[in-house]
N, CA, C, O and the ligand as a Tripos MOL2 file, in Angstrom:
@<TRIPOS>MOLECULE
protein
  317   315    80     0     0
PROTEIN
NO_CHARGES

@<TRIPOS>ATOM
      1 N           0.8370   -1.2090    0.0000 N.3       1 MET1
      2 CA          0.0000    0.0000    0.0000 C.3       1 MET1
      3 C           0.8710    1.2580    0.0000 C.2       1 MET1
      4 O           1.8350    1.3640    0.7590 O.2       1 MET1
      5 N           0.5250    2.1750   -0.8380 N.am      2 ASN2
      6 CA          1.2540    3.4320   -0.9050 C.3       2 ASN2
      7 C           0.3190    4.6020   -0.6690 C.2       2 ASN2
      8 O          -0.8920    4.5100   -0.8710 O.2       2 ASN2
      9 N           0.9090    5.6990   -0.2370 N.am      3 CYS3
     10 CA          0.1110    6.8970   -0.0070 C.3       3 CYS3
     11 C           0.7130    8.0490   -0.7860 C.2       3 CYS3
     12 O           1.9330    8.1480   -0.9170 O.2       3 CYS3
     13 N          -0.1420    8.9190   -1.3040 N.am      4 SER4
     14 CA          0.3310   10.0530   -2.1020 C.3       4 SER4
     15 C           1.1610   11.0380   -1.2650 C.2       4 SER4
     16 O           1.8710   11.8750   -1.8220 O.2       4 SER4
     17 N           1.0760   10.9420    0.0570 N.am      5 THR5
     18 CA          1.9020   11.8170    0.8880 C.3       5 THR5
     19 C           3.3540   11.3510    0.9030 C.2       5 THR5
     20 O           4.2570   12.1070    1.2610 O.2       5 THR5
     21 N           3.5690   10.0800    0.5040 N.am      6 GLY6
     22 CA          4.9250    9.5350    0.5110 C.3       6 GLY6
     23 C           5.3950    9.1380    1.9010 C.2       6 GLY6
     24 O           6.5410    8.7250    2.0760 O.2       6 GLY6
     25 N           4.5160    9.2610    2.8890 N.am      7 LYS7
     26 CA          4.8920    8.9250    4.2600 C.3       7 LYS7
     27 C           4.6950    7.4470    4.5370 C.2       7 LYS7
     28 O           3.9540    6.7570    3.8360 O.2       7 LYS7
     29 N           5.3750    6.9740    5.5770 N.am      8 THR8
     30 CA          5.1760    5.5990    6.0180 C.3       8 THR8
     31 C           3.7530    5.4390    6.5450 C.2       8 THR8
     32 O           3.2490    6.2930    7.2740 O.2       8 THR8
     33 N           3.1140    4.3390    6.1680 N.am      9 ILE9
     34 CA          1.7320    4.0880    6.5860 C.3       9 ILE9
     35 C           1.7150    3.0830    7.7330 C.2       9 ILE9
     36 O           2.3440    2.0270    7.6650 O.2       9 ILE9
     37 N           0.9890    3.4310    8.7740 N.am     10 TYR10
     38 CA          0.7550    2.5000    9.8740 C.3      10 TYR10
     39 C          -0.7140    2.1200    9.8500 C.2      10 TYR10
     40 O          -1.5860    2.9630    9.6400 O.2      10 TYR10
     41 N          -0.9770    0.8190   10.0710 N.am     11 ASN11
     42 CA         -2.3500    0.3420    9.9500 C.3      11 ASN11
     43 C          -3.2500    0.7910   11.0820 C.2      11 ASN11
     44 O          -4.4600    0.9300   10.9030 O.2      11 ASN11
     45 N          -2.6650    1.0190   12.2450 N.am     12 THR12
     46 CA         -3.4850    1.4350   13.3850 C.3      12 THR12
     47 C          -2.8340    2.6180   14.0900 C.2      12 THR12
     48 O          -1.6420    2.8800   13.9350 O.2      12 THR12
     49 N          -3.6470    3.3190   14.8620 N.am     13 LYS13
     50 CA         -3.1460    4.4340   15.6380 C.3      13 LYS13
     51 C          -2.0920    3.9480   16.6350 C.2      13 LYS13
     52 O          -1.0770    4.6060   16.8660 O.2      13 LYS13
     53 N          -2.3650    2.7740   17.2220 N.am     14 PHE14
     54 CA         -1.4470    2.2060   18.1970 C.3      14 PHE14
     55 C          -0.0630    2.0080   17.5920 C.2      14 PHE14
     56 O           0.9380    2.3910   18.1970 O.2      14 PHE14
     57 N           0.0030    1.4160   16.4100 N.am     15 LEU15
     58 CA          1.2870    1.1730   15.7510 C.3      15 LEU15
     59 C           1.9990    2.4850   15.4320 C.2      15 LEU15
     60 O           3.2170    2.5920   15.5710 O.2      15 LEU15
     61 N           1.2310    3.4680   15.0080 N.am     16 ALA16
     62 CA          1.8220    4.7740   14.7010 C.3      16 ALA16
     63 C           2.4110    5.4040   15.9550 C.2      16 ALA16
     64 O           3.4900    5.9950   15.9090 O.2      16 ALA16
     65 N           1.7070    5.2790   17.0710 N.am     17 GLU17
     66 CA          2.1940    5.8460   18.3300 C.3      17 GLU17
     67 C           3.4490    5.1280   18.8170 C.2      17 GLU17
     68 O           4.3890    5.7570   19.3020 O.2      17 GLU17
     69 N           3.4520    3.8020   18.6800 N.am     18 MET18
     70 CA          4.6380    3.0410   19.0730 C.3      18 MET18
     71 C           5.8480    3.4980   18.2630 C.2      18 MET18
     72 O           6.9480    3.6650   18.7900 O.2      18 MET18
     73 N           5.6170    3.6900   16.9950 N.am     19 SER19
     74 CA          6.6870    4.1140   16.1110 C.3      19 SER19
     75 C           7.1550    5.5290   16.4310 C.2      19 SER19
     76 O           8.3490    5.8260   16.4020 O.2      19 SER19
     77 N           6.1980    6.3900   16.7360 N.am     20 LEU20
     78 CA          6.5060    7.7740   17.1060 C.3      20 LEU20
     79 C           7.4690    7.7990   18.2930 C.2      20 LEU20
     80 O           8.4700    8.5150   18.2820 O.2      20 LEU20
     81 N           7.1530    7.0120   19.3070 N.am     21 ILE21
     82 CA          7.9890    6.9640   20.5090 C.3      21 ILE21
     83 C           9.3400    6.3260   20.1950 C.2      21 ILE21
     84 O          10.3880    6.7900   20.6440 O.2      21 ILE21
     85 N           9.2860    5.2630   19.4210 N.am     22 ASP22
     86 CA         10.5060    4.5650   19.0320 C.3      22 ASP22
     87 C          11.4790    5.4860   18.3030 C.2      22 ASP22
     88 O          12.6860    5.4340   18.5390 O.2      22 ASP22
     89 N          10.9600    6.3160   17.4310 N.am     23 ILE23
     90 CA         11.7900    7.2440   16.6750 C.3      23 ILE23
     91 C          12.4560    8.2430   17.6200 C.2      23 ILE23
     92 O          13.6270    8.5830   17.4530 O.2      23 ILE23
     93 N          11.7070    8.7010   18.5980 N.am     24 HIS24
     94 CA         12.2810    9.6540   19.5600 C.3      24 HIS24
     95 C          13.3930    9.0000   20.3780 C.2      24 HIS24
     96 O          14.3980    9.6350   20.6980 O.2      24 HIS24
     97 N          13.2000    7.7280   20.7110 N.am     25 ILE25
     98 CA         14.2270    7.0180   21.4870 C.3      25 ILE25
     99 C          15.4750    6.7980   20.6340 C.2      25 ILE25
    100 O          16.5900    7.1000   21.0590 O.2      25 ILE25
    101 N          15.2780    6.2790   19.4520 N.am     26 HIS26
    102 CA         16.4270    5.8670   18.6470 C.3      26 HIS26
    103 C          17.1640    7.0190   17.9870 C.2      26 HIS26
    104 O          18.3610    6.9230   17.7160 O.2      26 HIS26
    105 N          16.4660    8.0850   17.7340 N.am     27 ARG27
    106 CA         17.1210    9.2100   17.0730 C.3      27 ARG27
    107 C          17.4520   10.3300   18.0470 C.2      27 ARG27
    108 O          18.0340   11.3510   17.6810 O.2      27 ARG27
    109 N          17.0600   10.1040   19.3120 N.am     28 ASN28
    110 CA         17.4900   11.0000   20.3790 C.3      28 ASN28
    111 C          17.0780   12.4530   20.1490 C.2      28 ASN28
    112 O          17.8450   13.3770   20.4210 O.2      28 ASN28
    113 N          15.8590   12.6410   19.6470 N.am     29 PHE29
    114 CA         15.3730   13.9970   19.3990 C.3      29 PHE29
    115 C          15.1560   14.7420   20.7180 C.2      29 PHE29
    116 O          14.7200   14.1370   21.6980 O.2      29 PHE29
    117 N          15.4470   16.0240   20.7580 N.am     30 PRO30
    118 CA         14.9070   16.8280   21.8510 C.3      30 PRO30
    119 C          13.3820   16.7500   21.7410 C.2      30 PRO30
    120 O          12.8510   16.5910   20.6420 O.2      30 PRO30
    121 N          12.6720   16.8610   22.8750 N.am     31 PRO31
    122 CA         11.2140   16.6440   22.8530 C.3      31 PRO31
    123 C          10.4640   17.4720   21.8200 C.2      31 PRO31
    124 O           9.4590   17.0160   21.2750 O.2      31 PRO31
    125 N          10.9380   18.6830   21.5420 N.am     32 ASP32
    126 CA         10.1820   19.5460   20.6290 C.3      32 ASP32
    127 C          10.5880   19.3820   19.1760 C.2      32 ASP32
    128 O          10.1040   20.1050   18.3060 O.2      32 ASP32
    129 N          11.4770   18.4310   18.9120 N.am     33 GLN33
    130 CA         11.8570   18.1930   17.5190 C.3      33 GLN33
    131 C          11.4290   16.8040   17.0760 C.2      33 GLN33
    132 O          11.1020   15.9430   17.8930 O.2      33 GLN33
    133 N          11.4390   16.6050   15.7530 N.am     34 GLY34
    134 CA         10.9970   15.3280   15.2130 C.3      34 GLY34
    135 C           9.4840   15.2520   15.2050 C.2      34 GLY34
    136 O           8.8080   16.2320   15.5190 O.2      34 GLY34
    137 N           8.9470   14.0910   14.8470 N.am     35 PRO35
    138 CA          7.4820   13.9530   14.7950 C.3      35 PRO35
    139 C           6.8680   14.1460   16.1700 C.2      35 PRO35
    140 O           7.4260   13.7160   17.1790 O.2      35 PRO35
    141 N           5.7190   14.7950   16.1980 N.am     36 GLN36
    142 CA          5.0690   15.1290   17.4680 C.3      36 GLN36
    143 C           3.7570   14.3990   17.6880 C.2      36 GLN36
    144 O           3.2870   14.2730   18.8180 O.2      36 GLN36
    145 N           3.1740   13.9240   16.6110 N.am     37 ASN37
    146 CA          1.8650   13.2930   16.7700 C.3      37 ASN37
    147 C           1.5810   12.3460   15.6100 C.2      37 ASN37
    148 O           2.3630   12.2360   14.6650 O.2      37 ASN37
    149 N           0.4420   11.6680   15.7070 N.am     38 VAL38
    150 CA         -0.0060   10.7660   14.6490 C.3      38 VAL38
    151 C          -1.3490   11.2720   14.1400 C.2      38 VAL38
    152 O          -2.0840   11.9320   14.8740 O.2      38 VAL38
    153 N          -1.6690   10.9670   12.8920 N.am     39 TYR39
    154 CA         -2.9890   11.3690   12.3780 C.3      39 TYR39
    155 C          -3.4890   10.3700   11.3610 C.2      39 TYR39
    156 O          -2.7060    9.6820   10.7060 O.2      39 TYR39
    157 N          -4.8030   10.2970   11.2370 N.am     40 GLU40
    158 CA         -5.4310    9.4050   10.2740 C.3      40 GLU40
    159 C          -5.4590   10.1110    8.9290 C.2      40 GLU40
    160 O          -5.9030   11.2540    8.8270 O.2      40 GLU40
    161 N          -4.9940    9.4390    7.9250 N.am     41 CYS41
    162 CA         -4.8350   10.0550    6.6120 C.3      41 CYS41
    163 C          -6.1180    9.9890    5.7970 C.2      41 CYS41
    164 O          -6.7750    8.9510    5.7250 O.2      41 CYS41
    165 N          -6.4610   11.1130    5.1890 N.am     42 GLU42
    166 CA         -7.6810   11.1570    4.3740 C.3      42 GLU42
    167 C          -7.4910   10.4960    3.0100 C.2      42 GLU42
    168 O          -8.4660   10.1920    2.3240 O.2      42 GLU42
    169 N          -6.2340   10.2740    2.6190 N.am     43 PHE43
    170 CA         -5.9780    9.6820    1.3030 C.3      43 PHE43
    171 C          -5.9060    8.1610    1.3400 C.2      43 PHE43
    172 O          -6.5350    7.4900    0.5220 O.2      43 PHE43
    173 N          -5.1480    7.6150    2.2770 N.am     44 CYS44
    174 CA         -4.9480    6.1630    2.3010 C.3      44 CYS44
    175 C          -5.7220    5.4770    3.4200 C.2      44 CYS44
    176 O          -5.8250    4.2510    3.4300 O.2      44 CYS44
    177 N          -6.2720    6.2490    4.3710 N.am     45 GLY45
    178 CA         -7.0260    5.6460    5.4600 C.3      45 GLY45
    179 C          -6.1540    5.0630    6.5530 C.2      45 GLY45
    180 O          -6.6560    4.5640    7.5600 O.2      45 GLY45
    181 N          -4.8280    5.1270    6.3470 N.am     46 GLY46
    182 CA         -3.9080    4.6470    7.3690 C.3      46 GLY46
    183 C          -3.5000    5.7760    8.2950 C.2      46 GLY46
    184 O          -4.1200    6.8400    8.3100 O.2      46 GLY46
    185 N          -2.4550    5.5350    9.0630 N.am     47 TRP47
    186 CA         -1.9730    6.5370   10.0220 C.3      47 TRP47
    187 C          -0.5600    6.9610    9.6800 C.2      47 TRP47
    188 O           0.2610    6.1410    9.2690 O.2      47 TRP47
    189 N          -0.2800    8.2240    9.8480 N.am     48 HIS48
    190 CA          1.0570    8.7650    9.6040 C.3      48 HIS48
    191 C           1.5390    9.5370   10.8280 C.2      48 HIS48
    192 O           0.7710    9.8650   11.7330 O.2      48 HIS48
    193 N           2.8510    9.8150   10.8170 N.am     49 LEU49
    194 CA          3.4280   10.6790   11.8370 C.3      49 LEU49
    195 C           3.4920   12.1010   11.2960 C.2      49 LEU49
    196 O           3.6520   12.3050   10.0930 O.2      49 LEU49
    197 N           3.3690   13.0680   12.1690 N.am     50 THR50
    198 CA          3.4840   14.4560   11.7450 C.3      50 THR50
    199 C           4.3270   15.2750   12.7140 C.2      50 THR50
    200 O           4.2530   15.0910   13.9290 O.2      50 THR50
    201 N           5.1110   16.1630   12.1700 N.am     51 SER51
    202 CA          5.8880   17.0670   13.0200 C.3      51 SER51
    203 C           5.1430   18.3820   13.2050 C.2      51 SER51
    204 O           5.5050   19.2090   14.0410 O.2      51 SER51
    205 N           4.0920   18.5550   12.4010 N.am     52 LYS52
    206 CA          3.3310   19.8030   12.4630 C.3      52 LYS52
    207 C           2.0070   19.5660   13.1710 C.2      52 LYS52
    208 O           0.9700   19.3960   12.5300 O.2      52 LYS52
    209 N           2.0500   19.5560   14.4690 N.am     53 SER53
    210 CA          0.8320   19.3790   15.2400 C.3      53 SER53
    211 C           0.7990   20.3900   16.3690 C.2      53 SER53
    212 O           1.8070   20.6070   17.0430 O.2      53 SER53
    213 N          -0.3670   21.0190   16.5820 N.am     54 PRO54
    214 CA         -0.4640   21.9680   17.6940 C.3      54 PRO54
    215 C          -0.3520   21.2540   19.0400 C.2      54 PRO54
    216 O           0.0290   21.8630   20.0400 O.2      54 PRO54
    217 N          -0.6800   19.9770   19.0620 N.am     55 ASN55
    218 CA         -0.6250   19.2170   20.3010 C.3      55 ASN55
    219 C           0.3190   18.0340   20.1690 C.2      55 ASN55
    220 O           0.3280   17.3420   19.1510 O.2      55 ASN55
    221 N           1.1090   17.8110   21.2030 N.am     56 ARG56
    222 CA          1.9740   16.6390   21.1980 C.3      56 ARG56
    223 C           1.1300   15.4160   21.5450 C.2      56 ARG56
    224 O           0.1880   15.4890   22.3340 O.2      56 ARG56
    225 N           1.4910   14.3040   20.9410 N.am     57 ASN57
    226 CA          0.8050   13.0490   21.2260 C.3      57 ASN57
    227 C           0.8320   12.7340   22.7270 C.2      57 ASN57
    228 O           1.8510   12.9070   23.3940 O.2      57 ASN57
    229 N          -0.3170   12.2650   23.2410 N.am     58 GLU58
    230 CA         -0.4570   12.0060   24.6770 C.3      58 GLU58
    231 C           0.5480   11.0000   25.2130 C.2      58 GLU58
    232 O           1.1520   11.2170   26.2630 O.2      58 GLU58
    233 N           0.7250    9.9150   24.4990 N.am     59 ARG59
    234 CA          1.6720    8.8930   24.9530 C.3      59 ARG59
    235 C           3.0940    9.4380   24.9690 C.2      59 ARG59
    236 O           3.8620    9.1820   25.8960 O.2      59 ARG59
    237 N           3.4290   10.1890   23.9330 N.am     60 LEU60
    238 CA          4.7680   10.7650   23.8620 C.3      60 LEU60
    239 C           4.9610   11.7620   25.0050 C.2      60 LEU60
    240 O           6.0110   11.7950   25.6470 O.2      60 LEU60
    241 N           3.9290   12.5740   25.2460 N.am     61 GLN61
    242 CA          4.0110   13.5490   26.3300 C.3      61 GLN61
    243 C           4.2030   12.8570   27.6760 C.2      61 GLN61
    244 O           4.9730   13.3190   28.5170 O.2      61 GLN61
    245 N           3.5050   11.7600   27.8690 N.am     62 GLU62
    246 CA          3.6300   10.9880   29.1150 C.3      62 GLU62
    247 C           5.0450   10.4620   29.2950 C.2      62 GLU62
    248 O           5.6040   10.4940   30.3910 O.2      62 GLU62
    249 N           5.6080    9.9790   28.1970 N.am     63 MET63
    250 CA          6.9740    9.4370   28.2350 C.3      63 MET63
    251 C           7.9690   10.5420   28.6050 C.2      63 MET63
    252 O           8.9370   10.3020   29.3270 O.2      63 MET63
    253 N           7.7180   11.7410   28.1060 N.am     64 ILE64
    254 CA          8.5960   12.8800   28.3950 C.3      64 ILE64
    255 C           8.4150   13.3070   29.8530 C.2      64 ILE64
    256 O           9.3930   13.4930   30.5770 O.2      64 ILE64
    257 N           7.1510   13.4600   30.2800 N.am     65 ASP65
    258 CA          6.8480   13.9210   31.6370 C.3      65 ASP65
    259 C           7.3790   12.9700   32.6980 C.2      65 ASP65
    260 O           7.8850   13.4050   33.7320 O.2      65 ASP65
    261 N           7.2650   11.6930   32.4440 N.am     66 SER66
    262 CA          7.6840   10.7040   33.4360 C.3      66 SER66
    263 C           9.2010   10.5060   33.4490 C.2      66 SER66
    264 O           9.7450    9.8760   34.3570 O.2      66 SER66
    265 N           9.8720   11.0470   32.4380 N.am     67 GLY67
    266 CA         11.3220   10.8700   32.3370 C.3      67 GLY67
    267 C          11.7060    9.5500   31.6780 C.2      67 GLY67
    268 O          12.8850    9.2310   31.5250 O.2      67 GLY67
    269 N          10.6830    8.7930   31.2910 N.am     68 GLU68
    270 CA         10.9330    7.4740   30.7070 C.3      68 GLU68
    271 C          11.6380    7.5820   29.3550 C.2      68 GLU68
    272 O          12.4980    6.7660   29.0240 O.2      68 GLU68
    273 N          11.2640    8.5910   28.5910 N.am     69 LEU69
    274 CA         11.8840    8.7720   27.2750 C.3      69 LEU69
    275 C          13.3790    9.0180   27.4230 C.2      69 LEU69
    276 O          14.1990    8.4430   26.7060 O.2      69 LEU69
    277 N          13.7070    9.8770   28.3600 N.am     70 ARG70
    278 CA         15.1020   10.2250   28.6310 C.3      70 ARG70
    279 C          15.8930    8.9670   29.0240 C.2      70 ARG70
    280 O          17.0010    8.7330   28.5420 O.2      70 ARG70
    281 N          15.2930    8.1720   29.9070 N.am     71 LEU71
    282 CA         15.9390    6.9460   30.3680 C.3      71 LEU71
    283 C          16.2070    5.9990   29.2100 C.2      71 LEU71
    284 O          17.2860    5.4160   29.0960 O.2      71 LEU71
    285 N          15.2030    5.8590   28.3570 N.am     72 LYS72
    286 CA         15.3510    4.9520   27.2200 C.3      72 LYS72
    287 C          16.3710    5.4780   26.2260 C.2      72 LYS72
    288 O          17.1050    4.7050   25.6110 O.2      72 LYS72
    289 N          16.4160    6.7860   26.0710 N.am     73 GLN73
    290 CA         17.4270    7.3810   25.1830 C.3      73 GLN73
    291 C          18.8190    7.0880   25.7260 C.2      73 GLN73
    292 O          19.7320    6.7420   24.9760 O.2      73 GLN73
    293 N          18.9700    7.2300   27.0450 N.am     74 GLN74
    294 CA         20.2760    6.9970   27.6540 C.3      74 GLN74
    295 C          20.6630    5.5290   27.5590 C.2      74 GLN74
    296 O          21.8170    5.1950   27.2930 O.2      74 GLN74
    297 N          19.6780    4.6530   27.7790 N.am     75 ALA75
    298 CA         19.9300    3.2200   27.6910 C.3      75 ALA75
    299 C          20.4350    2.8820   26.2880 C.2      75 ALA75
    300 O          21.3540    2.0840   26.1050 O.2      75 ALA75
    301 N          19.8100    3.5060   25.3270 N.am     76 ARG76
    302 CA         20.1830    3.2880   23.9430 C.3      76 ARG76
    303 C          21.6260    3.7590   23.6860 C.2      76 ARG76
    304 O          22.3870    3.1160   22.9630 O.2      76 ARG76
    305 N          21.9700    4.8880   24.2930 N.am     77 TRP77
    306 CA         23.2820    5.4860   24.0950 C.3      77 TRP77
    307 C          24.3990    4.5270   24.4680 C.2      77 TRP77
    308 O          25.4440    4.4880   23.8180 O.2      77 TRP77
    309 N          24.1660    3.7480   25.5270 N.am     78 TRP78
    310 CA         25.2250    2.8780   26.0470 C.3      78 TRP78
    311 C          25.2140    1.4890   25.4220 C.2      78 TRP78
    312 O          26.0550    0.6600   25.7670 O.2      78 TRP78
    313 N          24.3000    1.2190   24.5290 N.am     79 GLU79
    314 CA         24.2340   -0.1090   23.9130 C.3      79 GLU79
    315 C          25.4690   -0.3850   23.0960 C.2      79 GLU79
    316 O          25.5900   -1.4570   22.5030 O.2      79 GLU79
    317 ZN         -1.8200    8.4100    3.7760 Zn       80 ZN80
@<TRIPOS>BOND
     1     1     2 1
     2     2     3 1
     3     3     4 2
     4     3     5 am
     5     5     6 1
     6     6     7 1
     7     7     8 2
     8     7     9 am
     9     9    10 1
    10    10    11 1
    11    11    12 2
    12    11    13 am
    13    13    14 1
    14    14    15 1
    15    15    16 2
    16    15    17 am
    17    17    18 1
    18    18    19 1
    19    19    20 2
    20    19    21 am
    21    21    22 1
    22    22    23 1
    23    23    24 2
    24    23    25 am
    25    25    26 1
    26    26    27 1
    27    27    28 2
    28    27    29 am
    29    29    30 1
    30    30    31 1
    31    31    32 2
    32    31    33 am
    33    33    34 1
    34    34    35 1
    35    35    36 2
    36    35    37 am
    37    37    38 1
    38    38    39 1
    39    39    40 2
    40    39    41 am
    41    41    42 1
    42    42    43 1
    43    43    44 2
    44    43    45 am
    45    45    46 1
    46    46    47 1
    47    47    48 2
    48    47    49 am
    49    49    50 1
    50    50    51 1
    51    51    52 2
    52    51    53 am
    53    53    54 1
    54    54    55 1
    55    55    56 2
    56    55    57 am
    57    57    58 1
    58    58    59 1
    59    59    60 2
    60    59    61 am
    61    61    62 1
    62    62    63 1
    63    63    64 2
    64    63    65 am
    65    65    66 1
    66    66    67 1
    67    67    68 2
    68    67    69 am
    69    69    70 1
    70    70    71 1
    71    71    72 2
    72    71    73 am
    73    73    74 1
    74    74    75 1
    75    75    76 2
    76    75    77 am
    77    77    78 1
    78    78    79 1
    79    79    80 2
    80    79    81 am
    81    81    82 1
    82    82    83 1
    83    83    84 2
    84    83    85 am
    85    85    86 1
    86    86    87 1
    87    87    88 2
    88    87    89 am
    89    89    90 1
    90    90    91 1
    91    91    92 2
    92    91    93 am
    93    93    94 1
    94    94    95 1
    95    95    96 2
    96    95    97 am
    97    97    98 1
    98    98    99 1
    99    99   100 2
   100    99   101 am
   101   101   102 1
   102   102   103 1
   103   103   104 2
   104   103   105 am
   105   105   106 1
   106   106   107 1
   107   107   108 2
   108   107   109 am
   109   109   110 1
   110   110   111 1
   111   111   112 2
   112   111   113 am
   113   113   114 1
   114   114   115 1
   115   115   116 2
   116   115   117 am
   117   117   118 1
   118   118   119 1
   119   119   120 2
   120   119   121 am
   121   121   122 1
   122   122   123 1
   123   123   124 2
   124   123   125 am
   125   125   126 1
   126   126   127 1
   127   127   128 2
   128   127   129 am
   129   129   130 1
   130   130   131 1
   131   131   132 2
   132   131   133 am
   133   133   134 1
   134   134   135 1
   135   135   136 2
   136   135   137 am
   137   137   138 1
   138   138   139 1
   139   139   140 2
   140   139   141 am
   141   141   142 1
   142   142   143 1
   143   143   144 2
   144   143   145 am
   145   145   146 1
   146   146   147 1
   147   147   148 2
   148   147   149 am
   149   149   150 1
   150   150   151 1
   151   151   152 2
   152   151   153 am
   153   153   154 1
   154   154   155 1
   155   155   156 2
   156   155   157 am
   157   157   158 1
   158   158   159 1
   159   159   160 2
   160   159   161 am
   161   161   162 1
   162   162   163 1
   163   163   164 2
   164   163   165 am
   165   165   166 1
   166   166   167 1
   167   167   168 2
   168   167   169 am
   169   169   170 1
   170   170   171 1
   171   171   172 2
   172   171   173 am
   173   173   174 1
   174   174   175 1
   175   175   176 2
   176   175   177 am
   177   177   178 1
   178   178   179 1
   179   179   180 2
   180   179   181 am
   181   181   182 1
   182   182   183 1
   183   183   184 2
   184   183   185 am
   185   185   186 1
   186   186   187 1
   187   187   188 2
   188   187   189 am
   189   189   190 1
   190   190   191 1
   191   191   192 2
   192   191   193 am
   193   193   194 1
   194   194   195 1
   195   195   196 2
   196   195   197 am
   197   197   198 1
   198   198   199 1
   199   199   200 2
   200   199   201 am
   201   201   202 1
   202   202   203 1
   203   203   204 2
   204   203   205 am
   205   205   206 1
   206   206   207 1
   207   207   208 2
   208   207   209 am
   209   209   210 1
   210   210   211 1
   211   211   212 2
   212   211   213 am
   213   213   214 1
   214   214   215 1
   215   215   216 2
   216   215   217 am
   217   217   218 1
   218   218   219 1
   219   219   220 2
   220   219   221 am
   221   221   222 1
   222   222   223 1
   223   223   224 2
   224   223   225 am
   225   225   226 1
   226   226   227 1
   227   227   228 2
   228   227   229 am
   229   229   230 1
   230   230   231 1
   231   231   232 2
   232   231   233 am
   233   233   234 1
   234   234   235 1
   235   235   236 2
   236   235   237 am
   237   237   238 1
   238   238   239 1
   239   239   240 2
   240   239   241 am
   241   241   242 1
   242   242   243 1
   243   243   244 2
   244   243   245 am
   245   245   246 1
   246   246   247 1
   247   247   248 2
   248   247   249 am
   249   249   250 1
   250   250   251 1
   251   251   252 2
   252   251   253 am
   253   253   254 1
   254   254   255 1
   255   255   256 2
   256   255   257 am
   257   257   258 1
   258   258   259 1
   259   259   260 2
   260   259   261 am
   261   261   262 1
   262   262   263 1
   263   263   264 2
   264   263   265 am
   265   265   266 1
   266   266   267 1
   267   267   268 2
   268   267   269 am
   269   269   270 1
   270   270   271 1
   271   271   272 2
   272   271   273 am
   273   273   274 1
   274   274   275 1
   275   275   276 2
   276   275   277 am
   277   277   278 1
   278   278   279 1
   279   279   280 2
   280   279   281 am
   281   281   282 1
   282   282   283 1
   283   283   284 2
   284   283   285 am
   285   285   286 1
   286   286   287 1
   287   287   288 2
   288   287   289 am
   289   289   290 1
   290   290   291 1
   291   291   292 2
   292   291   293 am
   293   293   294 1
   294   294   295 1
   295   295   296 2
   296   295   297 am
   297   297   298 1
   298   298   299 1
   299   299   300 2
   300   299   301 am
   301   301   302 1
   302   302   303 1
   303   303   304 2
   304   303   305 am
   305   305   306 1
   306   306   307 1
   307   307   308 2
   308   307   309 am
   309   309   310 1
   310   310   311 1
   311   311   312 2
   312   311   313 am
   313   313   314 1
   314   314   315 1
   315   315   316 2
@<TRIPOS>SUBSTRUCTURE
     1 MET1         2 RESIDUE 1 A MET
     2 ASN2         6 RESIDUE 1 A ASN
     3 CYS3        10 RESIDUE 1 A CYS
     4 SER4        14 RESIDUE 1 A SER
     5 THR5        18 RESIDUE 1 A THR
     6 GLY6        22 RESIDUE 1 A GLY
     7 LYS7        26 RESIDUE 1 A LYS
     8 THR8        30 RESIDUE 1 A THR
     9 ILE9        34 RESIDUE 1 A ILE
    10 TYR10       38 RESIDUE 1 A TYR
    11 ASN11       42 RESIDUE 1 A ASN
    12 THR12       46 RESIDUE 1 A THR
    13 LYS13       50 RESIDUE 1 A LYS
    14 PHE14       54 RESIDUE 1 A PHE
    15 LEU15       58 RESIDUE 1 A LEU
    16 ALA16       62 RESIDUE 1 A ALA
    17 GLU17       66 RESIDUE 1 A GLU
    18 MET18       70 RESIDUE 1 A MET
    19 SER19       74 RESIDUE 1 A SER
    20 LEU20       78 RESIDUE 1 A LEU
    21 ILE21       82 RESIDUE 1 A ILE
    22 ASP22       86 RESIDUE 1 A ASP
    23 ILE23       90 RESIDUE 1 A ILE
    24 HIS24       94 RESIDUE 1 A HIS
    25 ILE25       98 RESIDUE 1 A ILE
    26 HIS26      102 RESIDUE 1 A HIS
    27 ARG27      106 RESIDUE 1 A ARG
    28 ASN28      110 RESIDUE 1 A ASN
    29 PHE29      114 RESIDUE 1 A PHE
    30 PRO30      118 RESIDUE 1 A PRO
    31 PRO31      122 RESIDUE 1 A PRO
    32 ASP32      126 RESIDUE 1 A ASP
    33 GLN33      130 RESIDUE 1 A GLN
    34 GLY34      134 RESIDUE 1 A GLY
    35 PRO35      138 RESIDUE 1 A PRO
    36 GLN36      142 RESIDUE 1 A GLN
    37 ASN37      146 RESIDUE 1 A ASN
    38 VAL38      150 RESIDUE 1 A VAL
    39 TYR39      154 RESIDUE 1 A TYR
    40 GLU40      158 RESIDUE 1 A GLU
    41 CYS41      162 RESIDUE 1 A CYS
    42 GLU42      166 RESIDUE 1 A GLU
    43 PHE43      170 RESIDUE 1 A PHE
    44 CYS44      174 RESIDUE 1 A CYS
    45 GLY45      178 RESIDUE 1 A GLY
    46 GLY46      182 RESIDUE 1 A GLY
    47 TRP47      186 RESIDUE 1 A TRP
    48 HIS48      190 RESIDUE 1 A HIS
    49 LEU49      194 RESIDUE 1 A LEU
    50 THR50      198 RESIDUE 1 A THR
    51 SER51      202 RESIDUE 1 A SER
    52 LYS52      206 RESIDUE 1 A LYS
    53 SER53      210 RESIDUE 1 A SER
    54 PRO54      214 RESIDUE 1 A PRO
    55 ASN55      218 RESIDUE 1 A ASN
    56 ARG56      222 RESIDUE 1 A ARG
    57 ASN57      226 RESIDUE 1 A ASN
    58 GLU58      230 RESIDUE 1 A GLU
    59 ARG59      234 RESIDUE 1 A ARG
    60 LEU60      238 RESIDUE 1 A LEU
    61 GLN61      242 RESIDUE 1 A GLN
    62 GLU62      246 RESIDUE 1 A GLU
    63 MET63      250 RESIDUE 1 A MET
    64 ILE64      254 RESIDUE 1 A ILE
    65 ASP65      258 RESIDUE 1 A ASP
    66 SER66      262 RESIDUE 1 A SER
    67 GLY67      266 RESIDUE 1 A GLY
    68 GLU68      270 RESIDUE 1 A GLU
    69 LEU69      274 RESIDUE 1 A LEU
    70 ARG70      278 RESIDUE 1 A ARG
    71 LEU71      282 RESIDUE 1 A LEU
    72 LYS72      286 RESIDUE 1 A LYS
    73 GLN73      290 RESIDUE 1 A GLN
    74 GLN74      294 RESIDUE 1 A GLN
    75 ALA75      298 RESIDUE 1 A ALA
    76 ARG76      302 RESIDUE 1 A ARG
    77 TRP77      306 RESIDUE 1 A TRP
    78 TRP78      310 RESIDUE 1 A TRP
    79 GLU79      314 RESIDUE 1 A GLU
    80 ZN80       317 GROUP 0 **** ****
């Protein structure tokens, strides 16, 4: 399946959110950089990540607030 946006398609919101968090961990983004949220696409019906969102994704925000994201980033650093 392809989308005219050229973005990676996730079949569910859950998968998109997992990927969103994973990207922040593995690429070590500062919280305000990189993709910030997920959205349902009007073209392909799947889910994409977006860096242009007025609101940060709830799960991602929780990971940042709890310090869990930072911990996972650090864990990754020492691998
Ligand atoms: Zn799409």
